[in-house]
N, C-alpha and C positions, 0 to 999 in steps of 0.2 A: 341664388336661389338654383331648384334642380327644378329641371324643364319635367314638365307635362309629356307621360309615352303618352301618342298615341300608333293609332292603326295594327298595326300586324303587332309590334312590339304590348301594348297595353293589352290586346285581344289574350294573348299564348301567355303572358303574367297574369290573367285574370282567371284563364284556363289551369293553368298550374296553381293558384291556390284554389281552387275548387277541390280538386284533386286529393289537393294536402290535407283540406279540412275531411273531405272522405277518410282519404287514411285515415288520419288521427279516429274518426270517429268509429271508424274499421277496427282496429286495432282495442282503443278504451272498452269497445263490448267483448270482445272476445281472448284479448290475451289472456285472464283470468283462469279461462274455462282452460284456451291452448293448453296454458300450461299446467294445470291440474291432471289434461287428456297427457300429459308427454311423462309426467311425472308417476301415474300409475300405471300407463301402459310401460315403461324401465323397470318399477317394482316388479309389476305382473311378468315380464320377461328374467328378469333375473332370476324371484322364488318358481318359475315353472324352470328353467335349467339350473338350478342347483337341485332339486327336486328329480329334474329328469336325469339328470346326470349319477344322483347319489342311486337312484334305484337299477339304472342298469349297472353300476361297478358294485352291486351290495352283497355279492360272492366271487367278487374279486379277491385274490390270494395265491402268493407267491413264499413259498414252505416248506421245508425239508421234512422230506415221513422218517420219523424214526428219529434214533436219538441224533445230536447235535456234534456232543464230543462222547471220544470211547477213551477210555485210561485199560494199561495194558502193561501187565509185567513183563519186563525181559524175558523173552523165554518163552515168552504167553504165545500160544497159536493166533496166529491172525490171518483169519478167514471172515470173507465180510460179505453178504451176499448184499447190492446196494440196492435198498428202498428206494431212491430217487426222492422229489420232489412233486410237491403240487403247482400250479402253475393256473392260474384261471385269469381271463381277460377280457373285460366286459364280456361277461358272459360266455364267450368261448374258450376251450381245455386247450391251451396250450403248452405241455408239457412236452411232449413231441419236439419244439422246435427250440429247447435249452439244449446245451455241449457243455461236456461236461471233460475236466482237467483233473488227472491224477499224476502224484508221485508213485502210484502202487501200481504191482503188476497184477491185468487183467488176465483171468483166466478161460478157457473155452470154453469152462461150463457157468460163463457169468460172474463167476464171485473174484474178491481183489481178494489178493496174498500181499503180503512184506516183508521184511526181513525184521526180526523180535529179538536175535543177539545183541546186542545193545541200545543205548538209548536212544529213538529219535524222535519224529513226529513227520506223519504221513497226514494227506491229506486229500479230498474228494472237491475238487470247487465246480460248483453249476452255474453257467453263464445265461443270460436270457438275450435272446438278440433280435427280438418282437414283440408287439404288444407294448402295453402300456407304461408296465415294467423294463422297459429297454435300458439298456448297459447298467442292468445291476447281476448282481451275484450273491452267491449262500454256497459258505464254509462249511465242511466235517470234515472234523479235526478227530486224527487218530495219534495217541500218545503213549506213547514206550519208556516206561522207565517212571522216574519222578518227576 
């Protein structure tokens, strides 16, 4: 048979049982409401984050101004004034942060020229190094000949 606990052990065990009963009562009374509050807070937070981000980025763009592709005949003059790009990230115009790479010749008047005496392909590449669209690229292509 098991021995009956006396003294300190009995008192401690009694207090632990009383504390456990109080905890169980509290959890039974509040846990449904607690989970509802947590769930609603999560839903409201997610919805607020989604709509906030949508609002902040509603006018964002990264696009070419003008034509994306230009077709030329062999021997036709290629003198192109770059129309550039539009780049807006989080409502800020970051068009100046775009770097340009090309295989055409940039003239002192700001126009691009290239040899069109034979079939070839020329390009202007726009690289983004800042903002939300970081590491994206746009291409403008000039095809000479067929």
